[in-house]
C-alpha positions, 0 to 999 in steps of 0.5 A: 500499499503506498504512503500518504503524505501530511497535507501542507499547512495552509499558512506556509503555502508560497505557491502552487501550479501545474506544468502542463504534460510535455512542458517546462519551467524553473525557479530560484528558490531559497533553502528551507522551502520543500517542493511537493510534486504530485502526478496528475495523470498515470505514467506522469515523469518529471525530470528535474535538475538543480544548480547552486543559485549563488555559484552555479559551477556547482550542480547536482552530480548523480555519479556521486550521489549514487556512489556515496549512497550505495544506491541506484534509486531514489526515495525517502531519506536519499539526498541530492548531492552536488559535486562539492559533496553538499546536499542540495536537495533531499527527499523528505516524503515519497508515496512511490518508493523509487525514482529514477536517477539513471534514464537521462533525457528525451533528446528531440531526435529520439522523440521524432523517430518514436512519436513523429513530429508535431511543430509549433507551426502547425500544431500550436500548444499540440506541439511535442517537445523534448525533455532536453530541449525543455531543460536547455530552454530553461537553464539558458534563462540563467546564463548556462549552456548545453555544456552545463546540463546535468544528468537529471532525476526523473521523478515518478518514473522506475528504471531497474538495471539487470545483471547484465547492465541492461536498462529495464523501465516499470509501466504503471509505476506512478499513478494520479495523485501519487506525491513526492516532497523534495526540500531544497537544502541550499539556495537553488535554481530548479528546472523541471520538464514533464516530458516523457521519460525516454524508456517509456514504451507507449507509442503515443506522445501524451505526457501527464501534467505534474503539480508543484506546490511550494511551502515553507518547510525550513532547513533540515531539523537535527532529527531530520529522516535524511540525516539518519538515512545514511551517513553520507547523506548526514555529511552533505546536509551538514556540509550544507548547514556550514554554507548558512551560519551566518 
């Protein structure tokens, strides 16, 4: 049975909006804000990247995060670490138990080969959008370029790896209404795309909407679940804390 998450305190809610299927958006957000990401349809995918807002050379590092925490999946308790070993964000609530850090992004070439082409000139809001292009547009708003695009976290998607190193996408993993909470542990740029996962085998381009709600949760407390989940995550949170002593 999937876990439910507590209601967001109304007095702490900052804003809430829905990302249409296949679209992209970004924000600059401070430490101590939590984002609740909620699938609005079955099979949702939300690709997310993080950059330190004050020094964008520091950004989410997938290899270091996975290696340090001895995992190939993300769930409650895991920390998204930067290439400096600091916690940029932490997963503090999760109804699914598995989010994909390995599957990368849908690019325009793969999208056209799989789904065909629907461009803006002919199809307007019905155009097809690739996750890679969407994230490049978003990070470009902050002076970042193609060389700065890092491997994302694909929230709501599950990809397992067999003994031969082959990736397997699990259909039906996320259902409408599934939430995950992501607390921001430093001041960050957050960029997201709700385009399909590149390994999703469904033949039609029909990405689900994802709701995003932000509230002031405060920084990680001393008894935070992510501090205790793994010692490596606790150290990453401590290193983040040290940036905010004054």
